[in-house]
N, C-alpha and C positions, 0 to 999 in steps of 0.2 A: 504494500500499500504505499503510495507516495505521500510524503509529508514535508511541509516547509520548515519543520522544527530544526533549529540550530542549537538547541539546548541553552538558550538565553531566555529563560521563561520569566520575565518581568513585564507586567502591564503598565503602560503609560497612563497616569492618572488623568490626564486631559482627554485623550482619545479613547481609552480602553483597549487599545491594540497592544499586542506584545511587541517589545522593542526587537526582539529576535526575529520572529517570523511575521508579524503583522496581523495575526488572527486575534479575535476577540477571546475572552475567557470562555464564553459559551461555545464558540467554534472549536476551541482546543478541547474542551471537555466532551464535545459530542463528535469529534473527528472520525473515530472508528465506527460510529453507528450511522453516519449519514451516507448517502449514495455516492458513487463515483462522480456522477454529474454534479451534484451539490459540492463535493470537495473540489472539483475542477473550476466550478464557478467562483468559489472563494479564492483559489489559487490565482485566478485572473485578476482579482481585486487587489492582491497583495503588493505588487510593485507601486502602485499609486499610494497605497497606505503607508508603506515604508518611506516613500519620498515626501510624505506630508509632515514628518516630524523629525525633530533631532534626537539622536540617541544620546544618553548620557555618557560622559566620558568614562572610559573603562578604567577600573581601579588598578594601579600599578602594583604588582606583587613584588616581593623582596627579590625574587629570582630575576624578574625582568628589570628591575631598578639596578641590580647588580651588573647584569649584562650590559645595560646602557652606560653605566659608569666605566666598565671595562673597555667598551668601544671608544668612549670619549678619551680615556687615558691613552689608548693605543693611537688614536688620531693625533692626539696632542704630542706624543713622542715621535711622530714622523716629521713634524714641522722643524 
């Protein structure tokens, strides 16, 4: 079964759409129960929904912060 889920399940409080896939909470909950045609109709709406709002900035993990610092240090050492 095709699904737009990218495992970023957070609903935008303004629109009610998931920041990851663009579906509503109700669409997410009923995804496996609705028909293929209904799923495809929702899938067709998602690009416009996702383009309609800004996603929150991703939280920087310790691992990604250290990797960024390492890259910056390496780039500074080349100069």
